[in-house]
C-alpha positions, -999 to 999 in steps of 0.1 A, spaced: -382 775 -216 -408 757 -237 -419 720 -238 -440 702 -263 -459 672 -256 -477 654 -286 -514 645 -274 -544 627 -287 -569 646 -271 -568 680 -258 -575 676 -223 -552 703 -209 -525 692 -184 -546 661 -177 -539 650 -213 -517 620 -218 -485 620 -241 -493 603 -275 -472 574 -282 -455 590 -316 -447 625 -325 -453 625 -360 -490 613 -361 -503 631 -329 -536 650 -338 -524 676 -312 -493 693 -297 -495 710 -262 -467 736 -256 -462 745 -220 -442 775 -210 -421 765 -177 -414 801 -167 -449 816 -170 -472 783 -167 -491 792 -198 -505 766 -221 -510 766 -257 -526 736 -280 -516 735 -316 -532 714 -344 -505 692 -361 -500 709 -394 -482 679 -406 -505 653 -394 -508 635 -427 -475 632 -441 -457 603 -459 -433 578 -435 -401 591 -429 -414 628 -443 -421 642 -407 -415 681 -411 -415 688 -370 -412 725 -372 -440 726 -400 -459 704 -374 -454 730 -347 -467 760 -370 -435 777 -363 -437 776 -323 -404 783 -309 -398 752 -284 -369 741 -265 -379 704 -258 -403 676 -266 -416 654 -243 -429 621 -263 -432 585 -261 -420 575 -295 -403 596 -326 -385 587 -356 -350 591 -364 -355 618 -393 -378 639 -369 -351 635 -341 -324 644 -362 -342 673 -376 -354 687 -341 -320 681 -326 -303 702 -353 -325 731 -345 -313 730 -311 -346 711 -300 -339 679 -274 -363 651 -272 -369 633 -239 -387 600 -235 -420 603 -212 -434 579 -187 -468 569 -183 -493 593 -169 -502 628 -176 -489 660 -191 -486 673 -160 -469 647 -143 -442 644 -172 -435 681 -168 -429 675 -132 -403 645 -139 -390 667 -168 -383 696 -143 -367 669 -119 -342 655 -148 -362 620 -147 -367 616 -183 -342 601 -203 -332 619 -236 -337 601 -269 -310 587 -292 -312 579 -328 -306 540 -316 -340 542 -295 -362 556 -322 -392 542 -341 -385 523 -373 -424 528 -383 -454 546 -379 -484 538 -358 -478 507 -339 -449 519 -320 -444 495 -291 -427 518 -269 
């Protein structure tokens, strides 16, 4: 299973999850099975509000779940329609949030809990 965590800086597993999926500079993809990590530049970073193309942003990387602080309803719907679930991270590092995910301790995002605007999401 592969999880994706949007991050502002590439500090590996010590990175901190970014506050909004679509505007994150990087995506850290972590394979829970073989414990390998890959960092992807956000190929859709400068999209118009509401026009996020999450699969384009991930450069075609096949993932199963996203761990993020915030996401818009459009991106969430597009990801869910592709079979990708999205979970709300807690404060801490990518490593800490992956551990919480493995323990089923991160809540899944619903459309009702999504961001309604870019940038200043108050998660």
